[in-house]
C-alpha positions in Angstrom: 47.8 162.3 118.2 50.9 161.7 116.3 52.1 158.7 114.2 55.7 157.6 114.0 56.7 157.4 110.3 59.2 154.6 111.0 57.2 152.0 113.0 53.6 153.3 112.8 53.1 153.8 116.5 50.4 156.3 117.3 51.1 158.4 120.4 50.1 161.5 122.3 51.4 164.8 121.2 53.7 167.2 123.1 50.7 169.3 124.3 49.6 166.3 126.4 51.2 165.8 129.9 53.2 162.7 129.1 54.5 163.8 125.7 54.6 160.2 124.4 55.5 161.1 120.8 58.7 163.0 121.7 59.7 160.3 124.3 59.3 157.6 121.6 61.4 159.6 119.2 64.2 159.9 121.7 64.1 156.3 123.0 63.7 154.6 119.6 65.7 156.8 117.3 62.6 157.3 115.1 62.8 161.0 114.4 59.8 161.8 112.1 56.1 162.0 113.1 53.0 162.9 111.3 49.8 164.4 112.7 47.0 161.9 113.1 44.4 164.6 113.6 41.6 164.8 111.0 42.3 167.6 108.5 46.0 168.0 109.5 48.6 167.0 106.9 52.1 167.7 108.2 55.3 166.0 109.3 57.8 167.0 112.0 61.5 165.9 112.4 62.6 166.1 116.1 66.4 166.3 115.6 66.2 169.0 112.8 63.2 170.8 114.4 61.8 170.8 110.9 58.1 171.0 110.0 56.5 170.5 106.5 53.0 170.3 105.2 52.0 167.9 102.5 
């Protein structure tokens, strides 16, 4: 699961068949997601293909 950092929507990740998080990023213009998985602390920016841990 991934959480949009602009609107807070929680969506399926790109390893799922429907890839809801990346579809949301393209359709909404909300480029940054965070992992919603327990124990994972990272952000990803779709347009920049940039990943960072926090």
